[in-house]
FIKE-920364 format. One record per residue (C-alpha): residue number from 1; y, z, x; residue in one letter. Coordinates in nm, 4 decimals, decimal comma. Each point is the difference from the previous one (the first is absolute). Layout:
FIKE-920364
<node NUM; <Y; Z; X>; "A">
...
end
This chain:
FIKE-920364
<node 1; <0,0030; -0,0005; 0,0003>; "M">
<node 2; <0,2337; 0,0880; 0,2836>; "E">
<node 3; <-0,0677; -0,3315; 0,1718>; "A">
<node 4; <0,0756; -0,1857; -0,3214>; "A">
<node 5; <0,3345; 0,1812; -0,0403>; "V">
<node 6; <0,0928; -0,0866; 0,3611>; "I">
<node 7; <-0,0916; -0,3648; -0,0495>; "A">
<node 8; <0,2011; -0,0254; -0,3207>; "G">
<node 9; <0,3027; 0,1718; 0,1551>; "A">
<node 10; <-0,0031; -0,2230; 0,3088>; "V">
<node 11; <-0,0334; -0,3126; -0,2199>; "L">
<node 12; <0,2812; 0,0858; -0,2433>; "V">
<node 13; <0,2460; 0,1379; 0,2575>; "I">
<node 14; <-0,0679; -0,2863; 0,2388>; "G">
<node 15; <0,0662; -0,2721; -0,2587>; "I">
<node 16; <0,3161; 0,1699; -0,1248>; "V">
<node 17; <0,1459; 0,0568; 0,3473>; "V">
<node 18; <-0,0790; -0,3474; 0,1268>; "L">
<node 19; <0,1431; -0,1654; -0,3140>; "L">
<node 20; <0,3221; 0,2060; 0,0413>; "L">
<node 21; <0,0131; -0,1320; 0,3593>; "L">
<node 22; <-0,0173; -0,3538; -0,1507>; "R">
<node 23; <-0,3373; -0,0760; 0,1557>; "V">
<node 24; <-0,1698; -0,2943; -0,1809>; "P">
<node 25; <-0,2217; 0,1337; -0,2768>; "I">
<node 26; <-0,3232; -0,1545; 0,1374>; "A">
<node 27; <0,0586; 0,1706; 0,3332>; "V">
<node 28; <0,1015; 0,3300; -0,1600>; "A">
<node 29; <-0,3166; 0,0043; -0,2175>; "V">
<node 30; <-0,2252; -0,1049; 0,2849>; "G">
<node 31; <0,1302; 0,2540; 0,2547>; "F">
<node 32; <0,0038; 0,2828; -0,2539>; "S">
<node 33; <-0,3520; -0,0731; -0,1206>; "A">
<node 34; <-0,1326; -0,0207; 0,3573>; "F">
<node 35; <0,1744; 0,3269; 0,0886>; "A">
<node 36; <-0,1495; 0,1709; -0,3076>; "A">
<node 37; <-0,3521; -0,1149; 0,0869>; "V">
<node 38; <0,0502; 0,1078; 0,3628>; "S">
<node 39; <0,1148; 0,3444; -0,1101>; "A">
<node 40; <-0,3313; 0,0530; -0,1794>; "V">
<node 41; <-0,2725; -0,1762; 0,2042>; "I">
<node 42; <0,1654; -0,0568; 0,3401>; "G">
<node 43; <0,1614; -0,3101; 0,1469>; "M">
<node 44; <-0,3161; -0,1603; 0,1381>; "E">
<node 45; <-0,1862; 0,0039; -0,3331>; "K">
<node 46; <0,3275; -0,0787; -0,1899>; "A">
<node 47; <0,0365; -0,3221; 0,2041>; "S">
<node 48; <-0,3467; -0,1106; -0,1161>; "F">
<node 49; <0,0543; 0,1007; -0,3635>; "V">
<node 50; <0,3443; -0,1535; -0,0166>; "A">
<node 51; <-0,1139; -0,3337; 0,1527>; "A">
<node 52; <-0,3028; -0,0091; -0,2376>; "Q">
<node 53; <0,2082; 0,0710; -0,3071>; "R">
<node 54; <0,2720; -0,2534; 0,1042>; "L">
<node 55; <-0,2609; -0,2742; 0,0366>; "F">
<node 56; <-0,1831; 0,0930; -0,3201>; "T">
<node 57; <0,3259; 0,0064; -0,1955>; "G">
<node 58; <0,0840; -0,3695; 0,0708>; "I">
<node 59; <-0,3612; -0,1287; 0,0179>; "N">
<node 60; <0,0026; -0,1140; -0,3609>; "S">
<node 61; <-0,0613; -0,3460; -0,1511>; "F">
<node 62; <0,2378; 0,0924; -0,2850>; "T">
<node 63; <0,2863; 0,0636; 0,2489>; "L">
<node 64; <-0,0296; -0,3608; 0,1268>; "L">
<node 65; <0,1883; -0,1014; -0,3139>; "A">
<node 66; <0,3180; 0,1672; 0,1364>; "I">
<node 67; <0,0546; -0,2174; 0,3130>; "P">
<node 68; <-0,0817; -0,3127; -0,1998>; "F">
<node 69; <0,2441; 0,0873; -0,2839>; "F">
<node 70; <0,2651; 0,0911; 0,2572>; "I">
<node 71; <-0,0438; -0,3337; 0,1712>; "L">
<node 72; <0,0134; -0,1800; -0,3381>; "A">
<node 73; <0,3230; 0,1835; -0,0749>; "G">
<node 74; <0,1585; -0,1001; 0,3293>; "V">
<node 75; <-0,1093; -0,3645; -0,0517>; "L">
<node 76; <0,1668; 0,0078; -0,3426>; "M">
<node 77; <0,3197; 0,1509; 0,1359>; "N">
<node 78; <0,0176; -0,2901; 0,2388>; "N">
<node 79; <-0,1427; -0,2659; -0,2276>; "G">
<node 80; <0,2884; -0,0841; -0,2344>; "G">
<node 81; <-0,1370; 0,2088; -0,2865>; "I">
<node 82; <0,3045; 0,2150; -0,0731>; "A">
<node 83; <0,2298; -0,2846; -0,1139>; "G">
<node 84; <-0,2550; -0,1425; -0,2400>; "R">
<node 85; <-0,0769; 0,3379; -0,1566>; "L">
<node 86; <0,3704; 0,0771; -0,0394>; "I">
<node 87; <0,0527; -0,3360; -0,1753>; "D">
<node 88; <-0,2967; 0,0763; -0,2324>; "A">
<node 89; <0,1402; 0,3440; -0,0775>; "A">
<node 90; <0,3358; -0,1560; -0,0782>; "K">
<node 91; <-0,1693; -0,2278; -0,2555>; "V">
<node 92; <-0,1841; 0,2937; -0,1626>; "L">
<node 93; <0,2999; 0,2290; -0,0478>; "V">
<node 94; <0,2979; -0,2402; 0,0327>; "G">
<node 95; <0,1071; 0,0431; -0,3600>; "R">
<node 96; <0,0022; 0,3847; 0,0084>; "M">
<node 97; <0,3227; 0,2013; 0,0436>; "P">
<node 98; <0,0540; 0,0514; 0,3672>; "G">
<node 99; <-0,2278; -0,2909; 0,0803>; "S">
<node 100; <0,0450; 0,0068; 0,3800>; "L">
<node 101; <-0,0678; 0,3728; 0,0309>; "A">
<node 102; <-0,2992; -0,0405; -0,2390>; "Q">
<node 103; <-0,1160; -0,2878; 0,2235>; "T">
<node 104; <0,0158; 0,2340; 0,2959>; "N">
<node 105; <-0,2371; 0,2475; -0,1729>; "V">
<node 106; <-0,2480; -0,2684; -0,1129>; "V">
<node 107; <0,0059; -0,1799; 0,3383>; "A">
<node 108; <-0,0761; 0,3283; 0,1753>; "N">
<node 109; <-0,2918; 0,0653; -0,2307>; "A">
<node 110; <-0,1381; -0,3562; 0,0575>; "L">
<node 111; <0,0586; -0,0043; 0,3764>; "F">
<node 112; <-0,1107; 0,3616; 0,0500>; "G">
<node 113; <-0,3240; -0,0643; -0,1882>; "S">
<node 114; <-0,0668; -0,3068; 0,2096>; "V">
<node 115; <0,0885; 0,1506; 0,3416>; "S">
<node 116; <-0,0958; 0,3617; -0,0778>; "G">
<node 117; <0,2929; 0,1323; 0,2038>; "A">
<node 118; <0,3056; 0,1607; -0,1580>; "A">
<node 119; <0,2097; -0,0193; 0,3206>; "V">
<node 120; <-0,0718; -0,3717; 0,0434>; "A">
<node 121; <0,0838; -0,0605; -0,3684>; "S">
<node 122; <0,3333; 0,1900; 0,0270>; "A">
<node 123; <0,0943; -0,1992; 0,3105>; "A">
<node 124; <-0,1061; -0,3446; -0,1264>; "A">
<node 125; <0,1309; 0,0235; -0,3553>; "V">
<node 126; <0,3064; 0,2095; 0,0766>; "G">
<node 127; <0,1088; -0,2377; 0,2753>; "G">
<node 128; <0,0188; -0,2840; -0,2518>; "V">
<node 129; <0,1280; 0,1731; -0,3166>; "I">
<node 130; <0,2398; 0,2686; 0,1290>; "N">
<node 131; <0,2780; -0,2410; 0,1080>; "P">
<node 132; <-0,0178; -0,1820; -0,3356>; "R">
<node 133; <0,0213; 0,3236; -0,1956>; "M">
<node 134; <0,3173; 0,0930; 0,1810>; "K">
<node 135; <0,1494; -0,3412; -0,0792>; "Q">
<node 136; <-0,0774; 0,0592; -0,3742>; "E">
<node 137; <0,1981; 0,3259; 0,0047>; "G">
<node 138; <-0,2772; 0,2582; 0,0315>; "Y">
<node 139; <0,0943; 0,3129; 0,1957>; "D">
<node 140; <-0,1446; -0,0532; 0,3468>; "K">
<node 141; <-0,1706; 0,3461; 0,0030>; "N">
<node 142; <-0,1570; -0,0665; -0,3408>; "F">
<node 143; <-0,1231; -0,3428; 0,1212>; "A">
<node 144; <-0,1728; 0,1656; 0,2937>; "A">
<node 145; <-0,1375; 0,2763; -0,2238>; "A">
<node 146; <-0,1601; -0,2545; -0,2366>; "V">
<node 147; <-0,1798; -0,1596; 0,2891>; "N">
<node 148; <-0,1113; 0,3317; 0,1584>; "I">
<node 149; <-0,1168; 0,1563; -0,3270>; "A">
<node 150; <-0,2042; -0,2984; -0,1116>; "S">
<node 151; <-0,1658; -0,0824; 0,3330>; "A">
<node 152; <-0,2813; 0,2649; -0,0088>; "P">
<node 153; <-0,1447; -0,1396; -0,3253>; "S">
<node 154; <-0,2074; -0,2292; 0,2187>; "G">
<node 155; <-0,1748; 0,3033; 0,1517>; "M">
<node 156; <-0,1531; 0,0712; -0,3402>; "L">
<node 157; <-0,0721; -0,3608; -0,1052>; "I">
<node 158; <-0,3029; -0,1271; 0,1975>; "P">
<node 159; <-0,0874; -0,0846; 0,2667>; "P">
<node 160; <0,1254; 0,3306; 0,1346>; "S">
<node 161; <-0,0768; 0,1518; 0,3375>; "N">
<node 162; <0,0964; 0,3455; -0,1354>; "T">
<node 163; <-0,2683; -0,0226; -0,2659>; "L">
<node 164; <-0,2527; -0,1037; 0,2597>; "I">
<node 165; <0,0751; 0,3116; 0,2024>; "V">
<node 166; <-0,0371; 0,2139; -0,3143>; "Y">
<node 167; <-0,3302; -0,1713; -0,0723>; "S">
<node 168; <-0,1244; 0,0967; 0,3462>; "L">
<node 169; <0,1019; 0,3642; -0,0365>; "V">
<node 170; <-0,1225; 0,0450; -0,3576>; "S">
<node 171; <-0,3126; -0,2221; 0,0116>; "S">
<node 172; <0,1183; -0,1938; -0,3059>; "T">
<node 173; <-0,0318; -0,3715; -0,0684>; "S">
<node 174; <0,2700; -0,2223; 0,1512>; "I">
<node 175; <-0,0453; -0,2538; -0,2821>; "A">
<node 176; <0,0497; 0,2657; -0,2651>; "T">
<node 177; <0,3112; 0,1345; 0,1752>; "L">
<node 178; <0,1416; -0,3526; 0,0310>; "F">
<node 179; <-0,0413; -0,0719; -0,3718>; "I">
<node 180; <0,1313; 0,3464; -0,0893>; "A">
<node 181; <0,3163; -0,0629; 0,2002>; "G">
<node 182; <0,1331; -0,2844; -0,2139>; "Y">
<node 183; <0,1474; 0,1965; -0,2934>; "I">
<node 184; <0,1599; 0,2809; 0,2118>; "P">
<node 185; <0,1506; -0,2701; 0,2251>; "G">
<node 186; <0,1395; -0,1887; -0,2958>; "I">
<node 187; <0,1333; 0,3247; -0,1473>; "L">
<node 188; <0,1825; 0,0645; 0,3299>; "W">
<node 189; <0,1699; -0,3405; -0,0356>; "A">
<node 190; <0,0815; 0,0663; -0,3666>; "I">
<node 191; <0,1682; 0,3276; 0,0921>; "A">
<node 192; <0,2228; -0,1787; 0,2527>; "C">
<node 193; <0,0801; -0,2767; -0,2504>; "M">
<node 194; <0,1046; 0,2608; -0,2579>; "F">
<node 195; <0,2498; 0,1558; 0,2457>; "V">
<node 196; <0,1385; -0,3484; 0,0755>; "V">
<node 197; <0,0419; -0,0594; -0,3752>; "F">
<node 198; <0,1936; 0,3261; -0,0400>; "L">
<node 199; <0,2206; -0,0868; 0,2994>; "Y">
<node 200; <0,0865; -0,3466; -0,1337>; "V">
<node 201; <0,0635; 0,1395; -0,3453>; "R">
<node 202; <0,2445; 0,2534; 0,1466>; "K">
<node 203; <0,1689; -0,2539; 0,2282>; "N">
<node 204; <0,0934; -0,2867; -0,2304>; "K">
<node 205; <0,0424; -0,3437; 0,1531>; "G">
<node 206; <-0,2345; 0,0686; 0,2877>; "I">
<node 207; <-0,3281; -0,1850; 0,0344>; "G">
<node 208; <0,0432; -0,3403; -0,1550>; "V">
<node 209; <-0,2987; -0,1288; -0,1960>; "T">
<node 210; <-0,1478; -0,3059; 0,1679>; "E">
<node 211; <-0,1108; -0,2990; -0,2104>; "H">
<node 212; <-0,2689; -0,2180; 0,1574>; "V">
<node 213; <-0,1169; -0,3217; -0,1530>; "S">
<node 214; <-0,3620; -0,0190; -0,1160>; "L">
<node 215; <-0,0805; -0,2697; 0,2511>; "R">
<node 216; <0,1477; 0,1993; 0,2883>; "M">
<node 217; <-0,1828; 0,3122; -0,1179>; "A">
<node 218; <-0,3311; -0,1773; -0,0047>; "L">
<node 219; <0,0552; -0,1575; 0,3463>; "V">
<node 220; <0,0958; 0,3388; 0,1471>; "T">
<node 221; <-0,2998; 0,1791; -0,1496>; "L">
<node 222; <-0,2265; -0,2802; 0,1162>; "W">
<node 223; <0,1232; 0,0411; 0,3616>; "K">
<node 224; <-0,0663; 0,3785; -0,0170>; "A">
<node 225; <-0,3543; -0,0352; -0,1416>; "I">
<node 226; <-0,1726; -0,0391; 0,3405>; "P">
<node 227; <0,1632; 0,3229; 0,1201>; "S">
<node 228; <-0,0950; 0,2049; -0,3037>; "V">
<node 229; <-0,3449; -0,1568; -0,0084>; "L">
<node 230; <-0,1016; 0,2070; 0,3007>; "M">
<node 231; <-0,0066; 0,3078; -0,2235>; "I">
<node 232; <-0,2247; -0,1853; -0,2436>; "V">
<node 233; <-0,2355; -0,1085; 0,2771>; "V">
<node 234; <-0,0205; 0,3499; 0,1551>; "V">
<node 235; <-0,0292; 0,2110; -0,3120>; "I">
<node 236; <-0,1921; -0,2575; -0,2052>; "G">
<node 237; <-0,2533; -0,0408; 0,2796>; "G">
<node 238; <-0,0521; 0,3795; 0,0208>; "I">
<node 239; <-0,0405; 0,0379; -0,3774>; "L">
<node 240; <-0,2400; -0,2972; -0,0164>; "A">
<node 241; <-0,2130; 0,1520; 0,2709>; "G">
<node 242; <0,0465; -0,3050; 0,2224>; "I">
<node 243; <0,1127; 0,2052; 0,2958>; "F">
<node 244; <0,0790; 0,3624; 0,0983>; "T">
<node 245; <0,3608; 0,1283; 0,0385>; "P">
<node 246; <-0,0427; -0,0253; 0,3790>; "T">
<node 247; <-0,1152; -0,3635; -0,0250>; "E">
<node 248; <0,2835; -0,0716; -0,2418>; "S">
<node 249; <0,2493; 0,1172; 0,2647>; "A">
<node 250; <-0,1419; -0,2531; 0,2489>; "A">
<node 251; <0,0194; -0,2757; -0,2664>; "I">
<node 252; <0,3653; 0,1036; -0,0634>; "A">
<node 253; <0,0786; -0,0525; 0,3701>; "V">
<node 254; <-0,1440; -0,3543; -0,0076>; "V">
<node 255; <0,1776; -0,0762; -0,3266>; "Y">
<node 256; <0,3400; 0,1179; 0,1327>; "C">
<node 257; <-0,0448; -0,1862; 0,3248>; "L">
<node 258; <-0,0806; -0,3258; -0,1811>; "V">
<node 259; <0,2972; 0,0586; -0,2389>; "L">
<node 260; <0,2360; 0,0615; 0,2935>; "G">
<node 261; <-0,1054; -0,3257; 0,1651>; "F">
<node 262; <0,0315; -0,1925; -0,3290>; "L">
<node 263; <0,3518; 0,1363; -0,0544>; "Y">
<node 264; <0,0749; -0,0930; 0,3625>; "R">
<node 265; <0,1387; 0,3547; 0,0484>; "A">
<node 266; <-0,2563; 0,0950; 0,2654>; "I">
<node 267; <-0,0749; -0,1885; 0,3195>; "K">
<node 268; <-0,2935; 0,0483; 0,2334>; "V">
<node 269; <0,2451; 0,1341; 0,2581>; "S">
<node 270; <0,0962; 0,2827; -0,2442>; "D">
<node 271; <-0,3545; 0,1363; -0,0271>; "L">
<node 272; <0,0024; 0,2186; 0,3189>; "P">
<node 273; <0,3185; 0,1783; -0,1201>; "R">
<node 274; <-0,1400; 0,0401; -0,3538>; "I">
<node 275; <-0,3315; 0,1404; 0,1239>; "I">
<node 276; <0,1829; 0,2399; 0,2371>; "L">
<node 277; <0,2171; 0,1311; -0,2835>; "D">
<node 278; <-0,3057; 0,0526; -0,2167>; "A">
<node 279; <-0,1872; 0,1701; 0,2903>; "T">
<node 280; <0,2849; 0,2485; 0,0584>; "K">
<node 281; <-0,0010; 0,1098; -0,3637>; "T">
<node 282; <-0,3833; 0,0126; -0,0106>; "T">
<node 283; <-0,0128; 0,2189; 0,3119>; "C">
<node 284; <0,2367; 0,2522; -0,1570>; "I">
<node 285; <-0,2030; 0,0199; -0,3233>; "V">
<node 286; <-0,3354; 0,0257; 0,1754>; "M">
<node 287; <0,1218; 0,2645; 0,2431>; "L">
<node 288; <0,1224; 0,2058; -0,2979>; "L">
<node 289; <-0,3372; -0,0356; -0,1691>; "V">
<node 290; <-0,1888; 0,0983; 0,3159>; "G">
<node 291; <0,2017; 0,3084; 0,0866>; "V">
<node 292; <0,0003; 0,1066; -0,3641>; "S">
<node 293; <-0,3794; 0,0059; 0,0138>; "T">
<node 294; <0,0196; 0,2541; 0,2817>; "I">
<node 295; <0,2458; 0,2008; -0,2039>; "M">
<node 296; <-0,2248; -0,0129; -0,3058>; "S">
<node 297; <-0,2818; 0,1508; 0,2017>; "W">
<node 298; <0,2245; 0,2819; 0,1190>; "V">
<node 299; <0,1233; 0,0643; -0,3544>; "M">
<node 300; <-0,3515; 0,0128; -0,1374>; "A">
<node 301; <-0,1080; 0,2308; 0,2869>; "F">
<node 302; <0,2986; 0,2326; -0,0533>; "S">
<node 303; <-0,0343; 0,0051; -0,3771>; "G">
<node 304; <0,3569; -0,1129; -0,0714>; "I">
<node 305; <-0,0890; -0,2148; -0,3020>; "P">
<node 306; <-0,1888; 0,2851; -0,1666>; "N">
<node 307; <0,2753; 0,2471; 0,0828>; "A">
<node 308; <0,2663; -0,2214; -0,1548>; "L">
<node 309; <-0,2210; -0,0733; -0,3005>; "S">
<node 310; <-0,0604; 0,3697; -0,0642>; "N">
<node 311; <0,3709; 0,0735; 0,0409>; "A">
<node 312; <0,1004; -0,2631; -0,2556>; "M">
<node 313; <-0,2755; 0,1008; -0,2450>; "L">
<node 314; <0,1120; 0,3641; 0,0304>; "S">
<node 315; <0,3432; -0,0987; -0,1249>; "L">
<node 316; <-0,1139; -0,1771; -0,3144>; "T">
<node 317; <-0,3042; -0,1412; -0,1687>; "D">
<node 318; <0,1998; -0,2645; -0,1877>; "S">
<node 319; <-0,0886; -0,3570; 0,1125>; "P">
<node 320; <0,3493; -0,1158; -0,1063>; "V">
<node 321; <0,1724; 0,2599; 0,2233>; "V">
<node 322; <-0,2388; -0,0712; 0,2880>; "I">
<node 323; <0,0712; -0,3724; -0,0219>; "L">
<node 324; <0,3754; 0,0582; -0,0166>; "I">
<node 325; <-0,0155; 0,2273; 0,3096>; "L">
<node 326; <-0,1972; -0,2619; 0,1948>; "I">
<node 327; <0,2519; -0,2685; -0,1029>; "M">
<node 328; <0,2909; 0,2138; 0,1177>; "I">
<node 329; <-0,1705; 0,0660; 0,3298>; "I">
<node 330; <-0,0675; -0,3736; 0,0454>; "L">
<node 331; <0,3572; -0,0904; -0,0923>; "L">
<node 332; <0,1266; 0,2404; 0,2702>; "V">
<node 333; <-0,2633; -0,1182; 0,2549>; "V">
<node 334; <0,0914; -0,3630; -0,0650>; "G">
<node 335; <0,3627; 0,0594; 0,1043>; "T">
<node 336; <-0,1037; 0,0585; 0,3607>; "F">
<node 337; <-0,3451; -0,1628; 0,0325>; "M">
<node 338; <-0,1237; -0,3576; -0,0488>; "D">
<node 339; <-0,2562; -0,0609; -0,2756>; "P">
<node 340; <-0,2979; -0,0670; 0,2330>; "T">
<node 341; <0,0030; 0,3302; 0,1926>; "P">
<node 342; <0,0954; 0,1891; -0,3157>; "A">
<node 343; <-0,3069; -0,1336; -0,1793>; "I">
<node 344; <-0,2256; 0,0706; 0,2939>; "L">
<node 345; <0,1232; 0,3587; 0,0231>; "I">
<node 346; <0,0489; 0,1106; -0,3594>; "F">
<node 347; <-0,2493; -0,1929; -0,2103>; "V">
<node 348; <-0,2999; 0,1936; 0,1469>; "P">
<node 349; <0,1778; 0,3198; -0,1017>; "I">
<node 350; <0,1154; -0,0930; -0,3522>; "F">
<node 351; <-0,2770; -0,2330; -0,1215>; "L">
<node 352; <-0,2660; 0,2763; -0,0422>; "P">
<node 353; <0,2548; 0,2099; -0,1903>; "I">
<node 354; <0,0933; -0,2673; -0,2539>; "V">
<node 355; <-0,3580; -0,1260; -0,0494>; "T">
<node 356; <-0,0966; 0,3556; -0,0874>; "E">
<node 357; <0,2420; -0,0263; -0,2917>; "F">
<node 358; <-0,1438; -0,3410; -0,1076>; "G">
<node 359; <0,2642; -0,2294; 0,1522>; "V">
<node 360; <-0,1517; -0,3409; 0,0813>; "D">
<node 361; <0,0139; -0,0738; 0,3773>; "P">
<node 362; <0,1258; -0,3544; -0,0728>; "I">
<node 363; <0,2799; 0,1316; -0,2172>; "H">
<node 364; <0,0847; 0,2639; 0,2623>; "F">
<node 365; <0,0174; -0,2761; 0,2660>; "G">
<node 366; <0,2716; -0,1780; -0,1931>; "L">
<node 367; <0,1854; 0,3303; -0,0570>; "I">
<node 368; <-0,0065; 0,0689; 0,3727>; "V">
<node 369; <0,1086; -0,3516; 0,0916>; "T">
<node 370; <0,2869; -0,0020; -0,2572>; "F">
<node 371; <0,1210; 0,3343; 0,1366>; "N">
<node 372; <-0,0073; -0,1131; 0,3639>; "L">
<node 373; <0,1638; -0,3371; -0,0865>; "C">
<node 374; <0,2964; 0,2085; -0,1183>; "L">
<node 375; <0,0158; 0,1493; 0,3487>; "G">
<node 376; <0,0517; -0,3427; 0,1545>; "T">
<node 377; <0,3391; -0,0259; -0,1694>; "I">
<node 378; <0,1007; 0,3647; 0,0562>; "T">
<node 379; <0,1770; 0,1511; 0,3060>; "P">
<node 380; <-0,0458; 0,1232; 0,2659>; "P">
<node 381; <-0,2893; -0,2328; 0,1022>; "V">
<node 382; <-0,0230; -0,2588; -0,2789>; "G">
<node 383; <-0,0675; -0,3206; 0,1965>; "N">
<node 384; <0,0752; -0,2333; -0,2931>; "V">
<node 385; <0,3372; 0,1767; -0,0534>; "L">
<node 386; <0,1055; -0,0491; 0,3614>; "F">
<node 387; <-0,1225; -0,3609; 0,0226>; "V">
<node 388; <0,1677; -0,0902; -0,3298>; "G">
<node 389; <0,3293; 0,1600; 0,1068>; "A">
<node 390; <-0,0206; -0,1848; 0,3327>; "K">
<node 391; <-0,0655; -0,3351; -0,1634>; "I">
<node 392; <0,3014; 0,0607; -0,2259>; "A">
<node 393; <0,2097; 0,1078; 0,3114>; "Q">
<node 394; <0,0937; 0,3269; -0,1669>; "L">
<node 395; <-0,0065; 0,3686; 0,0933>; "R">
<node 396; <-0,2851; 0,1957; -0,1596>; "V">
<node 397; <0,2073; 0,2754; -0,1615>; "E">
<node 398; <0,1809; -0,2064; -0,2711>; "P">
<node 399; <-0,3203; -0,1910; -0,0724>; "V">
<node 400; <-0,1822; 0,3277; -0,0680>; "I">
<node 401; <0,2583; 0,0801; -0,2707>; "K">
<node 402; <-0,0632; -0,3374; -0,1667>; "A">
<node 403; <-0,3773; 0,0679; 0,0199>; "L">
<node 404; <0,0148; 0,3211; -0,2079>; "V">
<node 405; <-0,0294; -0,1666; -0,3435>; "P">
<node 406; <-0,3022; -0,2058; 0,1203>; "F">
<node 407; <-0,1622; 0,3115; 0,1457>; "F">
<node 408; <0,0443; 0,1866; -0,3307>; "V">
<node 409; <-0,1509; -0,2883; -0,1970>; "A">
<node 410; <-0,2911; -0,0289; 0,2425>; "L">
<node 411; <-0,0752; 0,3741; -0,0112>; "V">
<node 412; <-0,0111; -0,0217; -0,3801>; "V">
<node 413; <-0,2391; -0,2961; 0,0316>; "M">
<node 414; <-0,2075; 0,2015; 0,2476>; "L">
<node 415; <-0,0536; 0,2692; -0,2672>; "F">
<node 416; <-0,0903; -0,2682; -0,2517>; "V">
<node 417; <-0,2626; -0,1440; 0,2388>; "V">
<node 418; <-0,1292; 0,3486; 0,0835>; "A">
<node 419; <-0,0349; 0,1315; -0,3535>; "F">
<node 420; <-0,1112; -0,3208; -0,1774>; "V">
<node 421; <-0,3173; -0,0847; 0,1973>; "P">
<node 422; <-0,0811; -0,2878; -0,2325>; "A">
<node 423; <0,2783; -0,1997; 0,1600>; "L">
<node 424; <-0,1905; 0,0110; 0,3322>; "T">
<node 425; <-0,3555; -0,0049; -0,1204>; "L">
<node 426; <0,0192; -0,2600; -0,2826>; "W">
<node 427; <-0,0253; -0,3100; 0,2208>; "L">
<node 428; <-0,2890; 0,1318; 0,2170>; "P">
<node 429; <-0,1816; 0,0972; -0,3229>; "G">
<node 430; <0,0636; -0,3430; -0,1484>; "L">
<node 431; <-0,1591; -0,1653; 0,3044>; "F">
<node 432; <-0,2937; 0,2454; -0,0046>; "G">
<node 433; <0,0944; 0,1616; 0,3300>; "L">
<node 434; <-0,0023; 0,3652; -0,1128>; "L">
end
């Protein structure tokens, strides 16, 4: 028992101190976990255990989907996809009040779902639409806020690397998580569109409605079909049982590569740079997964999950209160931690608690992801917030003020998703995946 307490203390204190010193989170978790193991079984044995756990953590066929989807996303970012998806979004919502701002939201949902990366979506879509929104009279901070708030919807709509990581930790089906993510992702976009509607209604004369001829609309949608078709190929193939999620990721890479060459947006000489960009991102994710496996062993050894579970259950036996407490903790955690490490650290702690109260693990996965997506647009660490502000060439502080209405709407939508499980589980049930 004493050894377990020592291991837990070293782990927690080490991570907190290193994060305060601005050490990268993968390094902070890895060093702290190794120190915790060393404190209990000695450095020589700890070296063996840590190396074994690190290798075991990333030695997974399921995890191969992540580097492939990352490479597919980088190929799409360089393959002329953003412009076509923005044009398609413009056709879909061009007649709505605040059409350009609504286009931003829909384009982020489309591009994010295709690339699976909120940061890439905010950069690609924001770089095109932000200048035009300023020309139409939108407040520059609000224009940036629309782009930032809507970008994370693609982390919920498949294919999503965040959901793949949750699948690994929770031993749930990737295909089921992917299908379950559609409605929460669409609800995220709807919440943003509602805030835009209120803004345009309050600021009369802003956001001119765009009228597009039927012929132009059909041509624009036709040009965007090959880009959107990747989602149909990936998800449709998984549902039809033609290939596994990992195989679908490899197919997505080939599809994006062919599309980039057909659009003449990618040249053979671009491939080394594209592969290097994808490799850098993959290394970060895989290192996080590996060191988090060491940490999970330490936590299980020290009894931290059971201690936290008992502490929460001693406060209340209400499943509603427990779920709200977990959501509050995840909202706070998301403000200073990226979704991947947060899932790797906290899902093993919270999942046994919620399943004890009858919460479906698939439903809980979307609750966790929705929570942590909010963290990507929240200071002090929100990477989408900082990238979106940089793309708009604005300071972060005034953009945060413009983000508040979006954040309120999204928190309300989070509670809707959390306490109406049918919204998440209806589609998987319809396809016979539950």
